[in-house]
C-alpha positions in Angstrom: -25.5 -21.8 -2.7 -26.0 -18.7 -4.8 -25.0 -16.5 -1.8 -21.7 -18.5 -1.6 -21.1 -18.0 -5.3 -21.5 -14.3 -5.0 -19.1 -14.2 -2.0 -16.4 -16.1 -3.9 -16.9 -13.8 -7.0 -16.5 -10.8 -4.7 -13.4 -12.1 -3.1 -11.8 -13.0 -6.4 -12.6 -9.6 -7.9 -11.2 -7.9 -4.7 -8.0 -9.9 -5.0 -7.4 -8.9 -8.6 -8.2 -5.3 -8.0 -5.8 -5.2 -5.1 -2.9 -7.1 -6.6 -3.0 -6.1 -10.3 -1.2 -2.7 -9.7 1.6 -4.6 -7.9 2.2 -6.9 -10.8 1.9 -4.1 -13.4 4.5 -2.2 -11.5 6.8 -5.2 -11.4 6.4 -5.8 -15.1 6.8 -2.2 -16.0 10.0 -2.1 -13.8 11.4 -5.0 -15.8 10.3 -4.2 -19.3 9.6 -0.5 -19.4 12.9 0.9 -18.3 13.5 2.5 -21.7 10.2 4.4 -21.5 10.7 8.2 -21.4 8.5 8.7 -18.3 9.6 5.5 -16.6 10.3 7.1 -13.2 7.1 9.0 -13.0 4.9 6.0 -14.0 6.8 3.6 -11.8 6.5 6.0 -8.8 2.7 6.3 -9.2 2.3 2.5 -9.6 4.5 1.9 -6.6 2.3 4.2 -4.4 -1.0 2.8 -5.6 0.3 -0.8 -5.2 1.6 0.0 -1.7 -1.8 1.4 -0.6 -3.6 -1.6 -2.0 -1.4 -4.1 0.0 -3.2 -2.8 3.1 -6.6 -2.7 1.5 -6.1 -6.4 0.4 -5.4 -7.4 4.0 -8.6 -5.7 5.3 -11.1 -6.2 2.4 -11.6 -10.0 2.9 -12.9 -9.9 6.5 -15.1 -7.0 5.5 -16.6 -8.9 2.6 -17.1 -12.0 4.6 -18.9 -10.0 7.3 -21.1 -8.0 4.9 -22.0 -11.1 2.9 -22.6 -13.5 5.8 -26.0 -15.0 6.3 -26.4 -13.5 9.8 
């Protein structure tokens, strides 16, 4: 049971780490348009979020495999 709990915690943390930059970029795009360095910050967030899309798709199977009971 404890092993299952740690797996769920790891998957939830991985989800938040992978998807937080995307949501920050969207919020900054909507509310931070008046910021003097808007384009620079938005470009960096866009690149980081884009890379983490792919990491998100691959991290769950890796976590399940590493944390499995086999």
